[in-house]
N, C-alpha and C positions, 0 to 999 in steps of 0.2 A: 489379712490383718496388716502384714508388713507392707503390702502395696499401698494401703491407705495411709500408713505412717509416712511412707516415702513421699506421697503427694502433699501431705500436710507440712512436712519438713520443707519441701520445695517451695510451697507458697509462703511460708514464714521466712525462708531465706530470701525470696524475692522481695518481700516487704522491707527487709533490712537494706537490700541493695538499692531499691528504687526510691526510697523515702526522700532522698535529697534532690531527685530529678523531677518530681511531680509536686510543685508547690500547691498545697491544698487550698490556701487562702484565695488564690486566683480563681480556682474552680468555684468556690462558694460565691465569689463576686459575680460570676456569670450564671448563677442559678444551677450549677451542676453539682450533683451529689458526689463528693470525693470518694465515698466508700466504694462505689461501683468501679470507678476508673482505677482506684488503688488496688482493688482485688484482682481485676483483669490483668493489670500490669505486673502485680506480684506473682500471680499464677504463671504467666508466660515467661517472665525473666527467671523466676526460680526454677521452673521445670527445665528451661533451656540450659542454665548453668550447671545445675546439679546432675542432669543426665549426661552432659559432656564430661563432667568429673568422673562419673561412674564408668563411662565408656573408656576414657583414657586409662583409668586405673586397671580396668579389666584387660585392655589391650596390652599394657605393660606386664601384667601378671601372666598372661598367656604367652606372649612372645619371648620375654626375658626370663621369667621364672618357670616357664613350661607348665603352668598350672592347668590341670584338667578341668577345673571348675572355677574359672576366673571371676565369675559374677559374685560368688560368695564373698571372697576377700574384698572385691571392689565395693560392693554395697556396704559391707561391714565398715570399711575405712571411711567412706564418704558420708554415710549416714551418721556415724559416730562424730566425725569432724563437724558436720553441720549442726548436730545437736549441741556440741560443746560451744560452737560459735554463737548459737542462739542464746544459750544460757549466759554466756559472757556479756552479750548485748543487753539482756534483761537485767543483769546485775549492775552493769554500768549505768543504766537508766532507771534504776529502781526508785529514785526520787521523783522522777517524772511519770512513773507508771500510773499513779493515781490521777494525774492531770490528763493523761492520755485516755484513760477509761472514762473519765468525766466528760471529756470533749466528745468522745465517740458516742456516749449515751445521749448527748444533746444533739446529735446529728442524725437522728432517725430519718431515713428517706420517706418521702410522701407515700401514704398507703397505696395509692393507685400505681405508683412506680414499682413498689415492691410486688404488687399483684401481677403487673404486666411482666416483669422480668422473671418471676417465679413460674408463671404460666409458660413463658418462652423457654425456660430451662426444661420444664416438664415436657413440652412439645418436642424439643430437639432430642431429648433423651428417648422419648417414646419412638420417634421415627428411626433413630439410630438402632435401637433394639429390634424394631420391627423388621429391618432389612438384614440384621446380623445377630443371631442369638443361638444359644445352645439349649436343646431340649432332649431329655432322655438319652443323653450321651451322644447326640448328633449335633453337628454344627450346621446351621442353616444360613445360606446366603441367597438373597433375592436375585431374580434374573437380571435386574438392571445394574447390579453392583458386583456380582461374583467375579466377573472378568478382572476387575482391578484388584479384588481381594486375593486373587490367586498368588501374585508375586508378593503382596504385602504380608499375607499370613505365612508364606514360606519363609520370608525374611524374619518375621517375629519368632517363629519356631527355631530358626537357625541359632537364635540367641537363648531362648528359654529352654530348649532341649539339647542344644549343641554348644560348640565353642567356635563361633564364627569370627575369630581374630587371627590374623588380619582379615578384614571383612571381604567376603565374596558375594556375588549375586546368585542366589540359589537356582534360578532358572538358566544360568549360564556359568556354572561353577568352574573353578580353576583359573579364573581371571580376576581382574580388579572389580570394584563396584563403582559404576558411573552414575547410578540413580540415587537421589537423596533418600536416605534410609533411617535417619536418626529418630523419626517419629515411630517407625516400626521397632527400632531398638528399645525405645521407651516402653512400648507395649509389651515386647518380649521380656523385658526386665521385670515389669509388673507381674507378668505371668510367672516368671521365675520366683518372685517374692510371694506367690501364693494366690494371686487373683486368677480366676478362670479367664481364659483368653477373650471371650466375648465381653465379660465385665470390664476387663482392662482396656480393650479397644474402644468400647462404647463410652467408658468413663472419661478417658482423656479426649476422645473426639467430641463428646458433648460439651465438656467444660471449655475446650479450645474454641469451638464455634460460638458458644454462648458468650464467652469473654470477648470475642471479636465483635459480636452484635452489641455488646455493652459499649465498646469503644465507638462503634458506628452510631449508636443511639446518643451517646454523649457528645459526639461531634455535631450531630444535628441540633442538640440543645445549645451547644456552644455557638453555632452560627445563627440559629433562628430563635433561640430562647423559649422554645415551647416543647412540651412533652409529646404533643401530637406529631410534630415533625420527626422526632426520634422514633416513635412507633411506626409511622408510615415508612420511614427509611428502611427499617427492618423488614416490614411486609413487602416492600418493593424488591428486596433482595430474594426473599423466600419465593415470592410469586413473580416470575419475570415478565417483562413486557415482550412484545413481538406481534407480528401480523399473522402468525400461523393459524391461530384459532379462528380469526375472522375469515380467512380464506377457506379453511376446513369447513366451517359452518356454512358458508355460502355454497360451496360445492355440494354438500349433502342436503341442503335445503332444496337446491335445484333438482337433486336426485330423489328427493322425497323420503330419505331414510335417516334424517339427522338424529332423531332421538334414539333410534335403535343403534346407530353407529357410536354415538357418545357413550351409551351404556355398555356396549360390548367391546369397544376398542381397548386393547392392552399395549399398544405401541405408541411411542412418542410421535407427535405430529410435527411436521416441518417440511419445507419445500426447498431448503438450501442443502448443500452437500453435508452429509453426516449429521444433520440436525436431529434425525431420528435416533441418534445415539444418546441424546440427552445432553448434548454439548453445552446448552445454554440455560438449562433449568436447575432446580435445586438438587437434582440427582448428582451433579458435580460435587457438591459438598458431602454427599453420602458415600460415593465411591472413592473419592480422593480425600481421605480424612486428614491427611497432612496439610492440605490446603488451608483448612480452618486455623491451624496453629501458625502457619506462615503468615496469614493475613492478620492474625492477632499481633504478631511481633512487628509487622509492617505498620499497622495502625498505631501501635505504641510509639514507634519512631516518628511517624508523621505527627502524632499528637504533640510530642515534645517540640518539634520544629515549627509547629503552627504559631508558637510564640514569636519566632523570627519574622514570619509573614505578617502577623498581626501588628507588631511594633512598626514595621516598615509601612504598612498600609495606613497606619494612624497619622503619618506625616501629613501636614496640611497642604503641601503643594499638590497639584493635580496634572492630569494628562501627560503630555510629552515631558514636561519639566519633572514631574514625579518619577517617570521611568528613567530619565536622564540621570537623576540623582541617585538612582540605584546602581549606577556604574561609575560615575565620574566624580564621586566624592570619596574621601578617606573612610568615612563611616560605612560606606557600602562594602568595603573589603575587610576592615579590621575585625579582629576576633571579638566575639561577644562572650561566649561560654565554651572555650575549647575543651574543658573537662567534660561537659555534657556531650559535646560532639564526639569526643573520644569514646565515651560510654555507649552512645547510640550506635556508633560505627561497630563497636565490638559486638553488641547485641545482634545487629543486622548481619554482620559477617558470620557469626556463629550459626545463623539460620540457613546457610548455603546448602547444607546437607539435610535440612529439614524440609525446605521447599525452595528450590532455586528460583522458580518463576516469581515467587513473592518478593524475593530479594531484588531481582532485576527490576521488577515493576516499581518497587519502593524507591530504588535509586533513580528511576526515570521520573517519578513524581517529584522527588526531592530536587532533581535538576530544574524542574519548573519552579519549585519553591525558591531555589537559589536565584533564579532570574528576577524574581519579584521582591527579593529580600536584601537587607543589609547583612553584614557579617558573613560574606561569601567564603572567607577562609575557614569558617567553621564547617561549612558544607564540604570544603575540600578535605578537611581532616576526616570527616565522616566517610567520604568516598574512599579515601586512601586506606583507612583502617578496615573498612568493609572488604575491599579488594584484597588486602594483605591476609586477613583471616580466611577469606575464601580460597586464596591461593595455597595457604598452608594446608587446609583440608584437602584440596585437590591433589597436592603432592603426596599426602598421606594415603589417599584412597585410589587415585587414578593413575594408570600407566599411560602416559601420553596426554593428549588434549582432552579437556572435559567437554568442550563443545566444538562443533564444526560450523562456525558462522558463515553465512552467505546472504547475498541480497536475494530476496524473494518478494516481488511486488504483487500485492493483491490478495494474499492469504487464500481463502476458499471462495472468494467472489467469482461468479461466473465470467464476468467481464473485467479484465485487469486494467481498469482505468478509474480515474477519480469519480466519474458518474456511476460506474459499475460498483465501486466500493460504497458509495452513498446509498445506492439501491440495496445492496447486501446488508449494510448496517440497519437500514430501515426494516428489512425483512426479519432480521434476527432479534432486534431490540425495540422495534416501534420507534417512538419519538425520543427515546432516552439519549442517544448520542447526537442525532441531528437537531433535536429540539433544544438541547442545551445551548446551542449557538444563539437561539432566540432568547433563552432564559438569561443569558449573560447580561442583556440590556436591563434586566430587572433586579440584578444582584448588586450588592455593595462591593466596594473595591476589593476587600479581602476575599469575599466569596468568589468573585470573578477570578482572582489570581489562583485560588485553590482549584476551582473548577477547570480552568485551562490546564493546569499542571496535571490533573488527573487524566486528561486525554492522552498524555504522552505514551503510556503503555499500549494503548490501542493503536496509535500511529506506528509504534515499533512493530506490533503484530502484523501490520500490512506491508512492511518494507524489509523485514529480515527474518531469517530462520536460523536457529541454533542447533537443531537436531535433524535427523533424517526424516522425521515425521512432522510435516507442517501442521497437522491437526493440534499438536500440543500448544501452538500459539494461542489457542482459544483461552488459555488461562490468563493471558495479559488482558484480553478483552473482558473476561469475567471480573478481573480485579478492578479495572476501570469502572465497569458497570456497578460493582458493589459500592464504591466510594461516590459515584455520581448519584446513587440512590438518595444520598443525604440531601442533595439539592432538589430533587424531585419531591422528597418528603416535605422539605421546607416550602416549595412552591404550592403544593396541594394544600398544606396547612394554612398558608397565607391567603390563598384563594378562598378557602372555606370561611375565613374570618372577615371577608369583605362584607360591607353592609348590604343587607337585603338578601333575598332568596336566590338571586342569579349566581352569586359567588358560590353558594353552597351546592347548587345544582351542577355548575360547571366543575367544581372540585370533585364531586362524586363521579361524574362522567370521566374526568381525567384519571381518577384513581382506578376506576373499573378498566379503562383502556390499558393502564399500566400493569394490570394484574391478571386479566382474564385468561391469557394464554398460559401463564404460570399456574393458575388455579387448576386448569385442566391437566397440565403436565403433572401436577401433584396428585391428581386423581389417578392418573396412569401409574405413577409410582406405587400408589397403594394397591392397585389391581395387579400390577406385574411383579409384585413381591409378596403376594399373599400365600397362603398355604399350598396352593396349586402351582405356584410359580417360584420355586426355590430349588437350589442345589444343596444336597446334603452330603456331609462327610462324617463317617464314623470315627469319633475321637477315641474310642476304645479299641481301635483296630490293632490286631496283632502285627500286621505289616508295618504300621507306623511305629509301634514300640520296638520291633526288631531293628528297623533301620536306624532309629534314634540311638539305640544302645550299641549297635555294632559298627556303624560307620563313623569314622573320625573326621576331623576337620580337613585333612588332606585327601580324603577319599573322594572319588568322582564316579557317579553312577550313571550309566546310559539307560534311558527309559524311553517309552513312547513320548510323544509331544503332549505332555500332561498340562492341564490348566490348574484346577484345584481338586485334589483328591487325597487319598490316604498316604501317598508318597510325598506330595508337596508339604503336607502337614507335619511331616517328620523333620523338616528343616534341613535335609541333606542337600549336598551340592549335586545338581543334575547336570549332565553334560549338555543337554538341550531340552528345556521345558517347552512351554508354548512359545513358538518363535517370535510372535508379535511383541511380547513384553521385552525380550532382549534386543530385538531389532530396533524398536523405537527408542531404546536407551543407548544405541550406538554400537552394539556388538555385531560381529560378522556371523550371523546365523546361517547364511547360505553355505559357508565352508563346513560348518559342523553338521548341517543337515546332510550334506553329501557324504561326509565321512560316516555318519550314523547309518545311512542307507547301505553303505559298503559293508559295515559290520553286520547288519541284520540280514543282508541278502546274499553274502558271498558263499560260494561253494568250496572255497579254499581255506584250510586251516592256517596256512602260512600267511595269507593275506589278512585273515582275521587277527592273528597274533601280532603281526607287524603294525596294523592300524591301531589296535588297542594299546599297544606299547607306545606308539608315537603320540597318541592323544591322552596318555596317562589315565586311562579309564581303569578303575579298580573293581567295579561291579557292573554286570549287565543284567538288566531286568527284562524278562520276556513275559508278555501277557498273551493268554490263549487267543488265537485268531487275530492277532494284531497286524496292522499295516503301518508302514512308516513312509510319509510323503507319498501315499497312495501306492507304495510298492509292497508286494507280498513278502512277508518275512519268513525266514526258516530258522528253526531252533536246533536242528540236528547237528550242524557244524559246531555251534556254540556248546551244546551239551557234550559233544565228543572231545572238545578242546579244554573245557574248564569244568571244575567240580560244582555241583549244585550245592548251594549253602543255605538256601531258604526256599520253602514252598508254602503258599498260603493254605489254610484249612480246606478251602474249596478246590484247591489245585489249580486255580485260574492263574496265579502269579508264581513265577519261578525266578530265582535270582542266582546268578553264577558269579563266583569269585575269580578274579584274574590274577591275584597276587600269588607269587610263588610260596 
């Protein structure tokens, strides 16, 4: 119940905050229903600001007041303050409340729009629940998603069951947190407030992605003035383009087993490196739930600054003269709305530890907007404020550098050349990226300016790397793809409305080519996350309860290299969980793996005690028959050196305490 109250208060808070930055009359003039954009913006901004307030309050209570249960006081203070603020706002505007209700009742969205968006919400919620849900006391995660959920659920539980302030990374405890975690904090806090973990995770994930799709849908209506363009834009994001299905079908037609293979296959298809991970399909939005929220906030900031682009593109001069005037006039540089730029920069900057890739991608797109817009000093304000807020968070959470930037040309393309990159883009996205270069000739000035700007994150993905794992650059391409879908939605919609049957036939062929690979990917998602393809964790585990109750925030437990299980669901700080999660986030997993092998395999009690003390490990977990890094482990030295403090009912798990 309190979790629902939290989300309602957050949305209402967001409504009060963004009301002056989203002029509803301009939306009405463009045929856009203000209700949808306002709700999406309110939800995103309200959740962002209120969750940060709770986190900071809890951090202060834990660090300076040494509160054992800091979320209690933090939620009480923030929710009460927000409630009082909202009451004061209502009281101040009580004379205009009737006018507001009357205006709202007169702006009922078209029935077909309501139906589409409600079906969209139902579909998103259903698939989120399908891949992640609780049944009979067990948490089930589908095969295509559980790998990402392992560090995410561990982080959630570190807040809902623990006291993770200052915040550490549960799969690499005892150090800073380099990975964006605030979405997991939000979910953990909702679980603390009484929501079951799957309901909390699915609720905020579904609402975040739905609100992003609302913004995408509304952008398409803003550009192309038709609902069909908006609907198609969303469909093109859900069902991706690409050449994989066509090649797959051709190969199996040649082999004579196409229908059997299509029916029985449970693996993602693809012919580029790691495409079989689901890098490019809807599975990305299912396993990286925080991406939906990051995209929502990026879309909101871009929506605000579309006004700058629109006003500049409305100028009557053309060609080189128009572009020249975007730089060589006073108007090109002077402030337009510095207060709005300040607000947008704050929102974007506060997203850095919700989804850093979305922030970087949004700044890159805004760089393109600034090139084609007047009011460039507003963009400068936004960029400076975003960087300042990001740096403040980095200093709070990270010891040292947040990223390790380097030049890395070619991303995952087999041939690291411009032709090689072009071939790679065609393979993973079909005509979406390369075809937009042709599409530019048929777009209006503003549409062209925005489309070119949206390509900037993809260019960045092919020339730079910010982490040890180049695969994470796929997010920049995914983000560009999502916003480019708006223009393909508009193109197919316009083609369909050409006179005669030719336009309709061509539009249907184009729509099918843009979705067929994604439709088959979606079928694989359903098959590879069904009841026979799930990982389960017992939420009523005695091991989970014991760990959550007995290990404190400064404790560090050595375990096997666990992914998602009863230990990770306790939210405790592991010395080294599944190494890939920590390695891809920038931690030195090789050092800890070597030290863990030493502890688990040594025959010397002195070496054991010295290593444990140096690594500040307070508990050692031993699992019957375990290996670590393919090395045989021995328990006798550990058992002779440290007392047994816990043994599971089946005797399979034993935990030894190393504290005096």
